[in-house]
N, C-alpha and C positions, 0 to 999 in steps of 0.2 A: 503494499498500500505507501501511496506516495502522502508527502506532509498534506496535502487537501485533503485526501480521502480518509489519514487518520483524524484530521481536526474535524470533518464533519461528525464521525464514529462520537468523539467526544463531546462535541458541542450538544448533541441528541438527547445525555443525560441531562436532566435538570437539577444537578447538583448542589442545589443552596446550602450553604455551610449550616452545619456542620456533616450536612449528607452527601454522600457520594454517589449514591443512586445508580451505583454500577459500572461507573467510569472504572474504577479500577480492576475488576474483574477482564473488561477489555483488555488494558494496558498488559494485566499479568498472562492473560490468554498472548498477546501478541510477542512478548518479551520471552515467555518460554518457549515458544517456536521458533524464536532466534537463538537459544540455548541458554537463557538465563535461567538460575534457582532463584524462586521466590519464596519469599518468608510473608505471612501476614501478622501484622502487630496491631490488629484491631483493638480499641479502646472505647467502648460505646460511651458517647454517640458517635465518635470520630473513627475512621476506618485509615488503617495505614499499611504499606509496605515496603518489605527492602529485597533488590532484586540484585544478583550478583553473576558476572560470566567471569570465570577464572578465580584461581584460589592465591595468585601471586601478588607481592608489591611490587608497585604502588599501586593503590587504592584511589580510583577516581571516581568519584559518584555526581550524578545529575540530581538535584533536590527540587521539588516543586510540590503544588498542591493541585487537587482535582474539586475543591470547592469553588464555589463564585460568590458574589453577591447578589442578594435579590435584586429584581430585574428592575424595579422601580415601577413607575407609571405606566404599565403595558400599550395605553393608548398612544405614547409618545413615540414607540417603535415604528418605525418603516417596515420592520419584517419581524418574523416568528424568533424570538430570541433563542429559542431552542432548536433551532434548524438553520443551518448554515447558509446562507445567502449570497451570491458572489454577484455585485454591482463593479464590473470594469476589473480593476485589480484587487479590489477590496473585498473582504470577506465578513460578513454581519452576523453577531450572535453573542450570547451573554458566554463571556470567558476567552473570548478570540484574541485578546489581548494578554488577559490576567486569569489564569496563565495556560490556558488550553494548548495557543499555539504553539507556546514553548515546549509543552510537553509532545505535542505532536511533532517539534523541530526536531527535539531528543531522541525521541524513538527511532525515527526515520534514520538520525545520524549514529546511532548506536549499533542498529542492525546494519546499516552500511560497513559500519566500521570492523563488527566483530566477523562480517562475511570476508571481507578484504584481509583481514589480518587477525586468523582465528588462533594464532599461538604468539598473540602479542605477549611482551613481558610487563605484564602486570594484571590488573582487575578492574572491571567496567562495572559499575553500579547505580541503581535508582534507589532513592529515599523519597515515597510520596506519602501525602496524608491529605485530609479530607477538612483539616481542621486550623488551616492558616487565616482564613478571613475573619473569624467570629470570636468570642470569648472563650472558646474551649481548645485554644492552641497548645494549651498544657497537657491535654492528652493526644498531642500529635508528634512533631519532630522531637520535642523532649523526653518525652514517652521512648519512643524508638531508639535514639541515640543511647539512654541509658542500658536498654535492653540489648542494643549492640556491646557496648563496652563488655556487660555480662559475659555475651560469648566470644570476648577477646578480639571483637573485629574494630580494625581501628582505620579511620579514613584518612587517607592523606592530603587528598584536594577535592573541591566540593565547587559546583557551579551550579547555583542557585540560577532559575530562569525567570526570575521577576522582570516584569516590562522595565527595563533601565534605560531604553533608548530615548532620547526626547524627539530629536528630527527625522534620524534616517537609523537603522538598526546599526550597530556598533560605532555608533558615535559618542556613546559613554558606558564607561564598566564603574559598576560601585564597587568599590575595594573595602567597605566598612558601613557601620551604620551606629549612627548616634546611641545611647542608651535612654531610654525610658522608665521613670518613674513616676509611680501616681499614689496623689494620695486624698483620702476620704475623710473628711473632718466634720466634727460636729463640735459645737461651742453653745454651751448654756448660758444663757441669762437668767431675767427674770420679767415675766409678762407683768405688764401695767397699762395704766392709762396714759395717752399723750400729755395730758393736762399736768398730769402729776411725776414728772421723771425722776424726781427724786427719789420715788417710791419704787422705781423698776431699774432694770439693767438690762441696758440694749444691747445684744451680742453684734448686730451690723456695726454700731459706732465705735464696740471696743476692738475688734479684729480690724475696721477700717488702716488703722496706722500700721500695723504689723504687715496688711497687705501690700501697701503702698511702698514698703521697705522690701519685701522680697521681691514684686514686680519691679523694681526699679534697681535692683543690686546688678553689679557687674560680678558675674561670678566666676568668669573668667573669659581671656579673649581669644581662647579656641586656639588652635595651633596650625600646623602645615595642611593637615588632611581634614579638621574637624571646624566647624564653626562655632563662635561662642555659647555656651549653655543657655538655655533658657526656659524661665519658670512661667508657666500661664495659669490663671485660673480657668478652668471650664467649665464650672456650675456653681452656682451660688443660688440658695433659696432659704428666704427667712420670711415670716410673718405673711400678709396678705390677707387675714381674717376679716380687718376691718380697717377703715381709715385712720381710727382714733385708738388702736391696741398698738402698744410696745410689743414687739415678738421676745418670747421667751427663751428661744431656739434658734439656731443659724447651720445647716448643711453646707457645705461647699467641699467641690473637688477642683484639684489642681495636678499638673503635669509638669515633670521637668525631665527635658531633652537635655542629655548632658553628652561631653565628650570625654575623652580619654584623661582630661585633665581635673576629671571629679571621680569620686568613687560613691557608691550608693551610701555606705556609712556615713561618710562626710556630708553628702547632700541631707539625709536625716537628720543628723546632729546640727548642721546649721539652722533647719528651719525650724527644728524643735526649742533652739536656742533662740531664735528670733521671738518666738512666742513667748518665750518664759520671760524675757527681758521687757518684754510689754505687758508682763502680768496677766498673760494666758496660760489654760492648761487644756487645750482642747484636746478632746480623744481623735486619733489620727489612726486610719488603719491604712496601712502601706500596702503598694502591691509592685514591684518591678517586673517590668515584662520583657526586660533583658539589657545586659552590660553592653556597651558600646565594645566595638571589634574593628580588627583593620588588617587588612592583607596589603600592607605598602610595597612589598617585594617578595621575590620568589619566584619559581617555575611555573607555576600555575598563572600568575598576573602575566610574566613574561611571553608565555605560550599563548595567551590571549590574546596580547597587544599584539605580536609578531603574526595571528592569524587574521586578526583586523586588518593590519599594513599589508599583508601577502594578498588577500582576497577583496578589499574594500580600497586600499590605498591611500588610508587616512590613520593618522594618529588620534588616537580616543581618548578622550576627558577622563581622567581618572577622580571619581567623587564619591562623597559620601553622606550625599543629601538624601532627603526623602525621610519618611518615616521608618517602621521598623520590616524586619523582614526574617522569616526563618534561620537566615545564617546567624541571627545571635544565639542559636541554641547549637550550633554546630561548631563554630570558630573556638568555644572555650575548650573543646578536646583535641586542640592543638593543630586544628585543619587550616590550610589555607583554602578562604571560602572568596569567591567573587561572584558578583550578581551580571548576568549578561542576559538580555532577553529584548522582544520587541518595544516598539516605540508605545510610550504610554498615554499618549495623548487622551486617550478613549476611555480609558478604565474606571471602572464605576460607573458610567453614565448609560444612557440610554443610547441606542443605537452603536454600542460598542463594535469597533472593528479594528481590522489588522490587513496590511497588505499580503498578498501571497506571496509576490514574487520576492518580498523582504523575509518574509519565511523561509523560502528557499535558501535564501543568503544565510539567514539563522543556523539553518540546518548545516551548510555548507561550513560554517564557522565551529559549530560542534564538533563536525568530524574532523576538521581540522587540527583543532584542540587535542584531539584525543593522540592523531596521529603525531603530533609534536611531544606531547606526555610521553608517550610510549617509545619514542625512536631512540 
């Protein structure tokens, strides 16, 4: 099957996160027919699998996800989001860019490579989850990585197929991502009448100076590879019962996107110290979505850059921009991780689409990357 046929098959599955809906069965059947050995690591409601061809080192793994975000307003789609529709060079459907297009290119490239080089000096693998897009990510890639470690399976190189390109495929390689730390905060005050503020304690007023300090603070200046750390309030709720009531409680959520200049422990300590200095003792529930990671050099990045220069003739931009990816769960195991995928202009939007000719180029890049790693 060519890349378009593989993509058409994948798009038919309405795999809205965390549901896989059969995508992985299709992928496993395809990979097993090419000689890969597959292991399922399902962790309901998330489906996961790991596939491997060969038993030698080094091990290069393609990582990705079969789940997609909801389609949104179906009435705004020009085509059926779960049927691949080609208009000119563009293919429309939910997941075409994020990231079933990458999966199709990876599968095609892997089959071509093991057919052309059946005795290559190493192993080629896939790590696939259906839990990347939603809140169940802990049941996906982190779980599989821990299970692989128990089996003594160590990944050397990993290519994540997230849509990293900006204008044309291969114009940008993600070599890392910032860390993400979220805090859910509750601050108690004392409800009262607005005409008698001395008898009440307004949590909105009390927290405002601390929030001003945290949001205006220069946490760091970033570094060569990362922008400065950012503190953002993402949700705040208090009062609203009536116009003459001072609220008695405040709920707030904030997120810190941080570079390698910071650590989770240091950030938590700084935030808690700020509240303490302002005479506040809020209840904070912390959640670390991932630490920052960076692959600034190494064989994988060199091979990826060389592939792009050979096939496209351009020097790719190296970046750590954007949100988080499952690369954050793989890199801590000592793995060189980069992200290379299609153009991200339409991801998570209605009428999501991808260039079929660029998917062919992406497949060629993946193939050439394998050849350079194992030469």
